[in-house]
C-alpha positions in Angstrom: -80.8 -70.6 -41.4 -77.8 -70.8 -39.1 -77.3 -74.3 -37.5 -76.4 -72.9 -34.3 -79.2 -70.2 -34.0 -81.2 -70.6 -30.9 -85.0 -70.2 -31.3 -86.5 -71.5 -28.2 -84.5 -69.9 -25.2 -85.4 -71.2 -21.7 -84.1 -69.3 -18.5 -81.3 -72.0 -18.4 -80.2 -71.2 -21.8 -77.8 -68.3 -21.4 -74.5 -68.4 -22.9 -72.8 -66.3 -20.5 -73.3 -65.7 -16.6 -71.2 -63.3 -15.1 -70.9 -61.1 -12.0 -72.4 -57.7 -11.9 -71.5 -55.6 -8.9 -71.3 -52.0 -9.8 -71.8 -51.0 -6.1 -69.5 -53.6 -4.9 -72.1 -55.2 -2.5 -72.7 -58.7 -1.7 -74.2 -61.2 -2.4 -73.1 -60.8 -5.9 -75.7 -59.8 -8.4 -75.5 -61.9 -11.6 -75.9 -61.1 -15.3 -77.0 -63.7 -18.0 -76.8 -63.3 -21.5 -79.3 -64.8 -23.9 -79.3 -63.1 -27.3 -76.7 -61.0 -29.1 -77.6 -57.7 -30.7 -78.2 -57.8 -34.5 -78.6 -55.4 -37.5 -77.4 -51.8 -38.1 -79.1 -50.5 -34.8 -77.8 -53.3 -32.5 -81.5 -54.3 -31.5 -82.8 -57.4 -29.6 -79.8 -57.8 -27.5 -81.4 -59.9 -24.4 -79.9 -60.3 -21.1 -81.3 -60.6 -17.4 -79.9 -59.0 -14.3 -80.6 -61.1 -11.0 -80.2 -58.9 -8.0 -80.3 -59.4 -4.2 -81.8 -56.9 -1.6 -79.6 -53.6 -1.6 -77.8 -54.4 -4.8 -77.6 -51.2 -6.8 -76.9 -49.8 -10.1 -75.4 -46.1 -9.2 -76.7 -43.0 -10.9 -75.6 -42.7 -14.5 -76.6 -41.8 -18.0 -76.0 -43.0 -21.3 -75.2 -40.6 -24.5 -76.4 -43.4 -27.0 -78.6 -46.4 -27.0 -82.0 -47.3 -25.5 -82.7 -49.7 -22.5 -86.1 -51.5 -22.1 -86.3 -53.4 -18.9 -89.2 -55.9 -18.1 -89.5 -56.4 -14.4 -89.7 -60.4 -14.2 -89.4 -60.8 -10.1 -89.2 -59.1 -7.1 -89.4 -55.1 -6.8 -87.1 -52.5 -7.9 -86.8 -48.9 -6.9 -86.1 -46.7 -9.9 -84.3 -43.3 -9.3 -84.8 -40.6 -11.9 -85.1 -36.7 -12.3 -85.6 -36.0 -8.5 -88.1 -39.0 -8.2 -88.1 -42.6 -6.9 -90.9 -45.1 -7.7 -91.3 -48.7 -7.4 -91.4 -51.0 -10.4 -93.0 -54.6 -10.1 -93.2 -57.8 -11.9 -94.9 -57.0 -15.4 -93.8 -53.4 -15.6 -91.6 -51.9 -18.2 -89.1 -49.5 -17.5 -87.7 -47.6 -20.5 -84.6 -45.4 -20.6 -83.6 -43.1 -23.3 -80.3 -41.2 -24.0 -79.5 -38.6 -21.4 -81.9 -40.0 -18.8 -80.1 -40.1 -15.6 -81.1 -43.2 -13.7 -80.3 -45.4 -10.9 -82.0 -48.8 -9.8 -82.0 -50.5 -6.2 -83.0 -54.0 -5.6 -85.9 -54.2 -2.8 -86.1 -57.8 -2.4 -84.1 -60.8 -3.0 -84.6 -62.5 -6.6 -85.4 -59.2 -8.1 -84.9 -59.7 -11.7 -85.1 -57.6 -14.8 -84.9 -58.6 -18.5 -83.3 -56.1 -20.6 -83.8 -55.7 -24.4 -81.2 -53.2 -25.5 -80.9 -51.2 -28.5 -77.4 -50.0 -29.6 -75.7 -50.4 -26.3 -73.9 -53.7 -26.5 -73.9 -54.2 -22.7 -73.1 -57.8 -22.3 -70.3 -58.1 -24.9 -68.5 -55.1 -23.0 -69.1 -56.8 -19.8 -67.7 -60.0 -21.0 -64.6 -58.4 -22.5 -63.8 -56.2 -19.6 -64.0 -59.2 -17.3 -61.6 -61.2 -19.4 -59.2 -58.2 -19.0 -59.8 -58.0 -15.3 -59.0 -61.7 -14.8 -55.9 -61.2 -17.0 -54.6 -57.8 -16.0 -56.3 -56.8 -12.9 -53.8 -53.9 -12.6 -55.0 -52.4 -15.7 -58.6 -53.1 -15.2 -58.8 -51.3 -11.8 -56.8 -48.5 -12.9 -58.5 -44.8 -13.1 -57.3 -44.2 -16.7 -58.6 -47.5 -17.9 -62.1 -46.7 -16.2 -62.5 -43.3 -17.7 -61.3 -44.9 -21.1 -64.1 -47.4 -20.9 -66.7 -44.8 -19.9 -65.8 -42.6 -22.8 -66.0 -45.4 -25.2 -69.5 -46.5 -23.9 -70.5 -42.8 -23.7 -71.7 -43.3 -20.1 -71.4 -40.7 -17.6 -71.3 -42.0 -13.7 -72.1 -39.3 -11.2 -69.9 -38.7 -8.4 -72.7 -38.4 -5.9 -74.1 -41.9 -6.9 -77.6 -41.5 -5.7 -79.7 -38.1 -5.8 -81.9 -36.8 -3.0 -85.2 -38.0 -4.5 -88.9 -38.1 -3.4 -90.7 -41.4 -3.4 -93.8 -41.0 -5.8 -96.3 -43.4 -7.5 -94.9 -45.5 -10.2 -97.4 -43.5 -12.5 -95.7 -40.3 -11.9 -92.4 -41.7 -13.5 -92.8 -41.6 -17.3 -90.1 -44.1 -17.6 -92.1 -46.5 -15.8 -95.0 -48.4 -17.7 -97.1 -50.6 -15.3 -98.4 -53.7 -16.6 -101.9 -52.5 -17.1 -100.6 -49.2 -18.7 -100.6 -48.5 -22.4 -99.6 -45.6 -24.8 -102.3 -47.0 -27.2 -104.7 -49.9 -26.6 -106.5 -52.1 -29.1 -109.0 -55.2 -28.3 -110.3 -57.4 -31.2 -111.0 -61.1 -31.7 -109.2 -62.5 -28.7 -106.5 -60.1 -28.7 -105.7 -57.2 -26.4 -102.7 -55.2 -27.8 -100.9 -52.7 -25.6 -98.2 -50.4 -26.8 -95.6 -50.1 -24.0 -92.7 -48.1 -25.8 -93.4 -45.9 -28.9 -91.2 -45.7 -32.1 -90.7 -42.0 -31.0 -88.9 -43.3 -27.9 -86.4 -45.6 -29.9 -85.2 -43.3 -32.6 -87.8 -44.4 -35.0 -86.2 -48.1 -34.9 -88.8 -50.3 -33.1 -91.9 -50.5 -31.1 -92.5 -52.8 -27.7 -95.9 -54.2 -27.4 -97.7 -56.3 -24.9 -100.0 -59.1 -26.4 -102.6 -60.4 -24.3 -104.0 -63.6 -26.2 -107.2 -65.7 -25.3 -106.6 -69.5 -25.6 -106.2 -70.8 -29.4 -105.6 -67.5 -30.6 -102.7 -67.3 -33.1 -99.7 -65.3 -34.6 -98.9 -66.2 -38.0 -96.5 -65.0 -40.5 -95.2 -66.1 -44.0 -91.6 -66.7 -45.3 -91.5 -63.1 -46.7 -91.1 -61.6 -43.0 -88.2 -59.4 -43.4 -87.5 -58.9 -39.6 -86.1 -61.1 -36.8 -88.7 -61.6 -34.0 -88.2 -61.5 -30.3 -90.8 -62.5 -28.0 -90.9 -62.9 -24.1 -93.5 -65.3 -22.8 -94.5 -63.7 -19.6 -97.2 -65.8 -18.5 -99.3 -69.1 -20.0 -97.8 -71.1 -22.8 -97.6 -71.3 -26.6 -97.3 -73.9 -29.1 -94.7 -73.0 -31.8 -94.6 -74.2 -35.4 -91.8 -73.3 -38.0 -91.0 -74.4 -41.1 -88.8 -77.6 -41.2 -88.9 -77.8 -37.4 -90.9 -80.2 -35.0 -93.5 -78.3 -33.0 -92.6 -77.3 -29.5 -94.1 -75.6 -26.5 -92.8 -72.3 -24.9 -93.7 -71.6 -21.3 -93.5 -68.6 -18.8 -90.3 -66.9 -19.1 -89.1 -68.6 -22.0 -87.9 -66.4 -25.2 -88.5 -66.9 -28.7 -86.1 -65.5 -31.2 -87.4 -66.4 -34.5 -85.1 -65.5 -37.7 -86.3 -63.6 -40.7 -87.6 -65.6 -43.9 -88.7 -68.5 -41.8 -92.6 -69.0 -41.8 -94.6 -70.4 -38.9 -97.1 -69.6 -36.0 -97.4 -69.1 -32.4 -100.7 -70.4 -30.8 -101.7 -69.8 -27.1 -102.4 -73.0 -25.5 -104.0 -71.0 -22.6 -104.8 -67.4 -21.7 -101.3 -65.9 -22.4 -99.3 -62.8 -22.1 -96.4 -62.3 -24.6 -94.2 -59.1 -24.8 -93.1 -58.3 -28.4 -89.8 -56.8 -27.7 -88.5 -55.8 -31.1 -91.5 -55.0 -33.3 -89.7 -53.2 -36.4 -93.1 -53.1 -38.3 -95.3 -49.9 -38.1 -97.9 -51.8 -35.9 -99.4 -48.8 -34.4 -100.2 -47.3 -37.9 -101.7 -50.6 -39.0 -103.9 -50.9 -35.9 -105.3 -47.2 -36.4 -106.0 -48.0 -40.1 -107.6 -51.3 -39.0 -109.8 -49.3 -36.5 -110.8 -47.2 -39.3 -111.9 -49.8 -41.7 -113.6 -51.5 -39.0 -116.0 -48.5 -38.1 -116.2 -47.2 -41.9 -115.9 -50.3 -44.2 -115.7 -53.5 -42.4 -116.3 -55.6 -45.4 -112.6 -54.7 -46.5 -111.3 -56.7 -43.6 -112.9 -59.9 -44.8 -110.8 -59.4 -48.1 -107.5 -61.6 -47.9 -106.0 -59.7 -50.8 -106.8 -56.2 -49.1 -105.5 -57.4 -45.8 -102.1 -58.5 -47.2 -101.7 -55.1 -49.0 -102.4 -53.3 -45.9 -99.9 -55.3 -43.9 -97.5 -54.7 -46.6 -98.1 -50.8 -46.6 -97.2 -50.7 -42.8 -94.2 -53.1 -43.1 -96.2 -55.7 -40.9 -95.8 -59.3 -41.5 -97.7 -60.9 -38.3 -101.0 -61.7 -38.6 -103.6 -62.0 -35.7 -105.7 -65.2 -36.2 -108.7 -66.2 -34.2 -109.2 -70.1 -33.6 
């Protein structure tokens, strides 16, 4: 395991804090960088945008990459495809390639956490701001802006904001309110809500909301082949990992757990976790578990059968009762 790998990340543990003022407004919005992207698909990049009332991201679209935002404070207007709807704390906003979108902060301390896939957003922002400080004449030139937009495969529309109609959040498919799910499963003190499907990430990952009753536990063995990334949205958890002292992660903390490191996460109280980078086929697993629960429940008490079922769907995290 890397000595400098950060597993427990609090809101103050960012390794970059830079200005983000795409519309030039004041006071300046801030972006904080927590986790670098990894793997062949550049997943699990985690950063946080902190906006003030009126700060905006102008209308644009990406030709590549996926953005999954978790609203962590305040209220945001999401503009897309002729509609405008408000996303509030606990809501997920998922943007796929070629979905035009803009965001306006409606309150001070409007915060969204971004879990990018294949965009490398913060790395690009850091590098470009270094160039801005060293060579502002180049950075602010039209030729350089066009070159960077081409490189990032981003189109910024000239009209910046479309004429759109205010609608409820439920009428904008990119917004997934806190209670919304694409699939919903409840069992043994857990309530699982699928927030982003694998078909929405080019087959790379799923995003889940785990609602855990007190003392319920997630547990995995050293054969876990995926890095894990969790956002503690509410409540708190005790984390135990091989070779480390137990620690407590609280609301707004991130857990970035490397592969091949066995451990567990136990809810110290009723807790909500967002699994932001589930690479296993958890939806398939839950469907099959539902089948056996109804048709052959005795199989679910067989540890060997359960391990084989998990392996079949490339899932490695077990859901345990107290």
